[in-house]
C-alpha positions as CSV (number, residue, x, y, z in Angstrom):
1,M,0.1,-0.2,0.2
2,P,1.5,3.3,-1.2
3,R,2.3,6.0,1.6
4,R,-0.4,8.8,1.8
5,D,1.0,12.4,1.4
6,D,-0.3,13.2,5.0
7,D,1.4,10.1,6.6
8,A,4.5,10.6,8.7
9,V,7.6,9.2,6.9
10,A,9.1,6.8,9.1
11,R,12.2,4.0,9.0
12,L,12.0,0.2,10.0
13,T,15.5,-0.9,11.3
14,V,16.1,-4.6,11.6
15,R,19.6,-5.5,13.2
16,L,20.3,-9.3,12.8
17,D,23.1,-11.5,12.2
18,G,24.0,-11.6,8.4
19,A,24.4,-15.3,8.5
20,T,20.9,-16.0,9.4
21,L,18.9,-18.0,7.0
22,W,15.6,-18.2,6.1
23,Q,14.3,-20.9,3.7
24,D,18.2,-21.3,2.8
25,R,18.3,-17.4,1.9
26,P,19.8,-14.8,3.9
27,A,17.3,-13.2,6.1
28,Y,18.1,-9.8,5.1
29,A,17.6,-10.6,1.4
30,E,14.1,-12.0,2.2
31,L,13.0,-8.8,4.1
32,V,14.4,-6.5,1.3
33,H,12.6,-8.6,-1.4
34,R,9.3,-8.6,0.7
35,A,9.2,-4.8,1.3
36,L,9.8,-4.5,-2.7
37,R,6.8,-6.7,-3.4
38,A,4.9,-4.9,-0.7
39,G,5.7,-1.8,-2.6
40,L,7.2,0.1,0.2
41,A,9.3,3.1,-0.9
42,G,12.8,1.7,-0.2
43,A,15.0,-1.0,1.3
44,S,18.7,-1.3,2.0
45,V,21.0,-3.7,3.7
46,F,24.3,-2.4,5.5
47,H,26.9,-4.9,6.6
48,D,28.8,-3.8,9.6
49,F,32.4,-4.2,9.6
50,E,32.6,-4.1,13.5
51,G,29.9,-4.2,16.2
52,S,29.3,-6.1,19.5
53,G,26.4,-8.6,20.1
54,P,24.6,-10.5,22.7
55,G,27.5,-12.9,23.0
56,G,29.8,-10.1,24.5
57,G,32.5,-10.2,21.7
58,L,33.7,-7.8,19.1
59,H,32.6,-9.0,15.7
60,H,34.7,-7.5,13.0
61,A,35.6,-8.2,9.3
62,D,38.5,-7.2,7.2
63,S,37.0,-5.3,4.3
64,A,39.4,-7.7,1.9
65,H,37.7,-10.8,3.1
66,F,34.2,-9.2,3.4
67,A,31.7,-11.9,3.7
68,P,28.0,-11.5,4.6
69,R,27.9,-12.6,8.1
70,G,28.1,-10.8,11.3
71,P,26.0,-7.9,12.1
72,C,23.9,-6.0,9.6
73,S,21.1,-3.8,9.4
74,V,17.9,-3.7,7.2
75,L,16.5,-0.3,6.9
76,I,13.0,0.2,5.1
77,V,11.4,3.6,4.5
78,D,7.7,4.5,4.0
79,G,4.9,5.4,6.0
80,E,4.6,4.6,9.7
81,Q,1.2,2.6,9.4
82,Q,2.5,0.9,6.2
83,L,5.8,-0.3,8.2
84,R,3.9,-1.5,11.1
85,E,1.5,-3.6,8.7
86,F,4.7,-4.9,6.9
87,L,6.3,-5.9,10.2
88,G,3.2,-8.0,11.0
89,T,3.8,-9.7,7.4
90,V,7.4,-10.9,8.1
91,Q,7.2,-12.2,11.6
92,D,7.8,-15.8,10.1
93,V,11.3,-14.5,9.0
94,L,11.9,-12.7,12.3
95,E,10.9,-15.5,14.6
96,H,13.9,-17.4,13.3
97,A,16.3,-14.7,13.7
98,R,17.9,-12.8,16.8
99,A,16.7,-9.4,15.8
100,A,16.4,-6.2,17.3
101,V,13.5,-4.1,15.5
102,S,12.5,-0.4,15.6
103,I,10.5,2.1,13.8
104,D,11.1,5.6,14.0
105,V,9.6,8.6,12.6
106,V,11.7,10.5,10.3
107,R,12.0,14.2,10.9
108,H,13.0,16.0,7.7
109,H,13.9,19.5,7.9
110,S,13.8,21.4,4.6
111,T,15.8,24.6,3.6
112,A,14.6,27.4,1.5
113,R,14.8,27.0,-2.3
114,G,18.4,27.9,-3.2
115,R,19.7,27.9,0.2
116,P,22.1,25.3,1.9
């Protein structure tokens, strides 16, 4: 469902292990493909090179030997209501992942035309 102009723009962030699979496919890829099929405004995956997780250890990857494992973030943008509805449709993926999920309303401050 496309975002209405009067909806608040929001960002859904899902943090999970990039090695998490759902039906032999990376869970992050499944989330992005479902967001596309749902007609949401945009979705991206960001693989982290360093971070800490629930095990208490530091996770890091050498950029020369990068592999899609370790912490990653899936960011999806659209209207707040659309993201909440979408979140309800991906519970089957998220229930198999150790994931942190948040929805944040995006505050956009535009400048006057022609001014930085």
